[in-house]
N, C-alpha and C positions, 0 to 999 in steps of 0.2 A: 084298827085300820090307819095302816101308815100314811100321814097327810105330808106330803113336800108341798112347802112354802116358798115363794122366793120374793123375801122384802126389796122395797126399793128405797128413795130418797123422800117418799111421801110425806115424812114428818120431820124432815130436816130443814131448820132454818134457812131463809133464803137472805143473802147479803143484800145492803143497800145498793152497793157498788154493781151487783152482778142481775140486779131486777130486769133489765133489757134483754139479758142472756136467758131465761127464764123460758121454758116451752110456753109460749103463750096460746093458751086453748082458744079457739075462736069460739062464737055464738054456733049454737046447731046451725044457724040459718046460713052462718058464714061458712060452714066447712066445704071442703071438695066433697061434694056428695059422690056416693056410691055410682060405681058404673053397672049397667044391666044389661051389657052387651059384651062380643069379645069384640079385638082389635086385630083385623085382618091387615096383613102387610104382603106386599109382592114380593114372590119368590118364596113366602114361608107358609107350611103345611098346616092349614088352619085345623080348628079342635073339630074335626068333623064328627057329627052326630051327637054332639053336648047339648045339653040345654043350660041356658044361664038362668041364674035367680040370684035371688039377693035374700038376706034374714039380718034380722036384727040381736045383738047380744044383749044377755040380762042389765048391761049397763047402758044399754041405748046406742050402741055403736053398728053401723050397716057396712055389713062385710058381703061381697061377691062370691058365689059358688057356682062349680058346673058337676054336672052328673052326664056319665055316658054309659050306655045300656049294651050288650053285646046281642046280636043275634040268638033268639034261643034262649033256654033257661039258663041265668047268670049261675056261675059255680059260687058265687058269693063276691062281696065287693070288697076292693082293695079302696082305704082312703089316703090318699096323699097329701103330706103334710110338708109342705114348701120350706124353703130357707129364707135369710132374710134377703130382702130388695127383689124375690123373687114373684111371678105371677102366672096365673090360669095358662095362658098360652104358652109361656115356657114350656109347659108339659104336655103339650098336645101330642109328642111322638111317643111319649111316657103312657100316656093314655090308650093310645092306639096299640102300642106292645101290649098292654094288660087287656083290654077289649080282645085281642086277637087270642088271648088265653082263655077265655072264656069268662072273664069277670066283668062284673060293673063297676065303674070309679067315679068315686067323690073326692073333689078337693074344693079349695077355697084359699082368697087371698087373706091375709092376716090383718088385723087393723094398720092403717097407717100406709101400707105399701099395694101395689098391685090398682086393682082396680074396686079397692073397697075403702072407704071413710078414710080421710086422713083429719088428724085431730089437733094440727098444729097451723100458726097462722102460716109458717113456712112449711108448704107440702112436701119438699124436699127433704125435711128432716128426720130421720130415722130414728124414732124415739118413741121409748114406752118407761112408766116409771117401776114396772116390776113386769116379770114374766108371768107373772098371775095372770095379767091380762090377755097375754097370748094362751095361757090355758082356758080362760073364758072363751074365747073366741073358739077353740076346737072343741069346748063341751057344749057350746050352742050350736056350733056346725053339725057336731053328732046327732043331738036331740031332735034337730030343726031340719036337717037334710039327709044325713046318712042313713040315719036309724027308721027315719019315715018313710024316706023314697027309694031307698035300695033295700035287698034282700042280703041276710047273713048268709053264713058267717062271715064276721068282716074280721078284713086285716088290715094292719097301718104301715106304711110307708113312708118312714120321715127323713127328710136330709137338713144335716147341720144344726141349724137353730131350733128344728122340732124336736130334735131330741130330749132334752130335758124338758120340755112341754110334754112330751107323749109318755114319758115315765112318772111325771107327778099325774098325769091322767090316768093312764093305766093303774097306777096305784090305788087313785078315787074310786076309779069304773071298772075292777078288775075284769067285769062281765062282757067288757065292750068288745074285746081282742082277742081272736084265736091265736094270734102271733103278731110279733113286730117284728119290723126291718129298718133297721137304723142305718143311713147311707152317711159317711165321715159326719160323725155325730160331735156336737160342738160339746166335749167333755173336757177337752185341754186345750194349752194353745201348744204351738211348736217347740217354743224355748222358755225353760222354767225362769230364766231369770228376766226375760222380757215379760211374761207372766205377770211375775211378783211386782214388777215396777209399774208395770200397768194397771196393775190392781190397786197398787197403794195411789198412785196418780189420781185414779177415776173415783176412790174412794174420799180422797182429801180434796181434791175439786167440789166434787159432789157437797160436801158438806159446808164448803164457803159458799154453796149459791150458784154453784156454775153448771148445775145436773143438765140444765137443756140447752147449755152451749154446745157445740161440734167439737169434736174429737181435736186435740193439737193438730194441724196441717190438714183439718179437714173443712169440709166447706159443702157448697151446692153442686161441683162438680160431680157427673155422673158416672160412676167406677167403670159401669158396664158399656158404656161406649168408649173405652180405651182402645187403642189400637189393639189388635189379635195379638201380635209378637210382645205387647207388654201385660197382657192379661194373666193371672196367678190361678185360674179355676178350672181349664179346659186345652187340650192339645188338638181338638178337633175345630179347625177354623169354618167349616159349614155352619156346624151348631152353632159355635160362637156367634156366628152373621147372623142366625136367625134373631137371635137375642136383640143383637144390635137394630136390625130392621124393624121389629116390634117395635122398640121406645124411639127410632126415627119416625116412626107413623104414628105413634101416641106418647108424647112426652110426659102424659101423665102417668104412665105406668110405672117411672123411673123413681127412684130413691138415690140422696145425697148421702152423705158420710154420717154414721151414727152419732150420737150424741155420746157426752160424758155421761149420763143417766143411762143410756142406752147399754153404756161399756161396762157400768158399774151391774146394771141389773142383768147381763149375760155373766159376769163373775159370779154373781149371788146364785145363778143358777146352776153353773157348773158345781160350785161348792158343795150346793143342796143335793143337785143330782148324788154326786159319789161321797156322801156323809156316809160313816161306817152304820151298817144295819139297811140303808136305802137298796141298792143292789140287791143285797143278801135277801131281801124281803120281796123281792120282786118274782112274781109268778108265771107270769105271761113269758111263754116261748118266745126268745127274742136272737135273732142274727145281726150281728154287728160285721158292717161290711167297711172296711177303711180304705184309703187312698195311699199308697204308698210313698208318692211324691206331694204329699198334702202340703202346703205353703200356709193355709187358713187354722187348721185346727190340727191337733196332735194324734197321729195314727196310734202310738202307743199309748196314751191315755186311754184311747177307745179299745185297745186289745186289754188294757187290766181292767177296764170297767166291765167288759165282756164277760172274764172269766170268774168276776164276783158274781154274778147272774147264773142262780141253778137253771139248767136249762137252757144258759146262753151259748154262743158259739162265734166266733171271730174269724173273718177271710179277711186277708189283706192284698189287694190288687196293686201289684207293682207298678211303677210306671205310670198310674193314674195320678191325674189332679184331683183337686177340692170335687168339682162338680162332674161324679161320677157316670151317672145318667146323661151327662151331656158331653161325654166323652167319645173318645173313638171308636169305630165299631168292634175291634177285638176287645176292648175294656167291658165294652157293654155287654158283649157276647158272655163274657166271665161272669158279670154281673146278672143276668137272666139265668145262668146254669144253676147258679147259686140258688136264686130266687124260686125257681121250678123245684129244685130240689128240696127246699125248706118249705113250702108254702104248700099244702093239701089242695090237691084239685089242680095246680097249675099245669098246663100242658105246653109244651114246647111248640113255638110257632113252626110250621111247615117249612 
């Protein structure tokens, strides 16, 4: 079995000058606790019919999950894996679309974001030592929630950051998912020169002991609250406004900038996912859907990755920004048409 791992900075020395910038792990009693309910905001459709629950990973991190069930016998379960800084409530409309297609739905908030437990003294810092931490979250979610509380067959729908996590997970547990749909996957960055510079900077600063510091020009500012006109993820003002309203209602859902260590971990994950032999060894039928106007990840890298997967397919939605599932109705309709054609048992909504 091919095993994809994502090394981090765990074994790198920390400089004396940077001690105050390291991710200070709080004691368990001081950690921001996991949230065991949903956030309801005025004017935002709630996660109707969902059951909120919590579970604990093998390394002791408490995470928040949600499960939806359709009326009648489910056609299977779609497991939704979120992107960076996202949370369950943001996917209420997506879950409703899937339930309307006859599927049960299960999702969760990754460690350090949404309603799951924060692990640093500053809860706004987006940090992991390695994307292996996210894979552990996903494994615990599957074992404790999806596989035990919802019926098969199981399909995975992963956005952005979740793509390398799902690839690693499906290689380790190929029996879990019948099919994967990767949406705007984190496989490469838009500008090769910028990626090369950022990768070198993150590696160098991490080795100097700054893994827990915010990225240059980053900070506690919540990017999801920027004005709609300046957002780089969707062209739909209503759906963008829902996320803003949810965070305004409960700021504890939000996340600030990533740390240098997180960026380094992301680069390592992208590299490991695209190594020679990794996509070629993948046996789970996979549909990659990229956004033609994506300013966060590189749609061309997504297309190249899909071409290397046996049984892989790629669709590019021109005019779509990074968050395809939060885009305008015409873009979402194209997405759902592709999903319905690819996932067995999916039925088009009336």
